[in-house]
N, C-alpha and C positions, 0 to 999 in steps of 0.2 A: 402513681402510674409511671412506668419506665418507658421513656422515649429514646429510641436508638436511631441515630442519624447515620446513614450509610453514604459514603463518598466513593464515587466511581473514579478510579484513576484513568487518565487518558494521556496519550503521548503529547509532547509539545509540537509534533508535526501535524500539519493541517491536511484534512481529507481532500479539500478542494485542490490543493497543489498536487497531491498524489494522483488525483483524477486527471488533471491536465497532463502530467508527465506520463501517465499510463496511456492516454490517448495519442501521445506522440509515438507510441509503439506502432501505430497503424501507418505511419509514414517512414518507418525504418529506424526509429530511435528506441528500440525496445529495451526495457530494463531500467530506464531512468527513475521510475517510481521506486524501485528497490534501492538504488543508490541514495535517493532522498531519505528513505526511512532507515538507512544504515545497514541494509542487508546486501553488502557489497559482492559476496560470492554469487548470489542468485542474480544480482544486477548484471554482473559480467557474463554469466551463463545466458541470460535473456538477450543481452546485447549481441553476443556472438551467434545466437540461433534465431534472431529476429522474434524474440518472445515465444520460443518453442513453436515457430512457424505460425504465429498469431494465436494459436490455441490457448497458450498460457496468458497472453495479454487479454483475451476475452474473458477468461476465468477470473483474472485479477480485477478486471473492470466490474464484473458481477460481485466481487467481494468488496470493492471500494464503495460502490453506490449505496448499499445498505449499512455500511459501517463495520463490516467484520474483518477488514484488512488490518494487520498489526505491524507495528514497527519492530526493530531488532530486539527490543526488550520484552515483546509480547503484549504491549499495551495497544488498545485501539486508538486510531487516529482521532484527533480533535475535530469536532463539528464540521 
């Protein structure tokens, strides 16, 4: 019998930290979660536009909660 083990690669960045930084976007510090995961261009864009006027921050929050938010290398954030 052939047993195949699959390993899911995840980022070394923590989802909880990204969530906290994303929530800071609601008090005027938009984009910090993108700086945290290494996506500096988008982080700067969010910082200058207040998270696309909070619409982008809400969308990112909805991505971070279920675990579909990715770091700069395309890996999902860890736990």
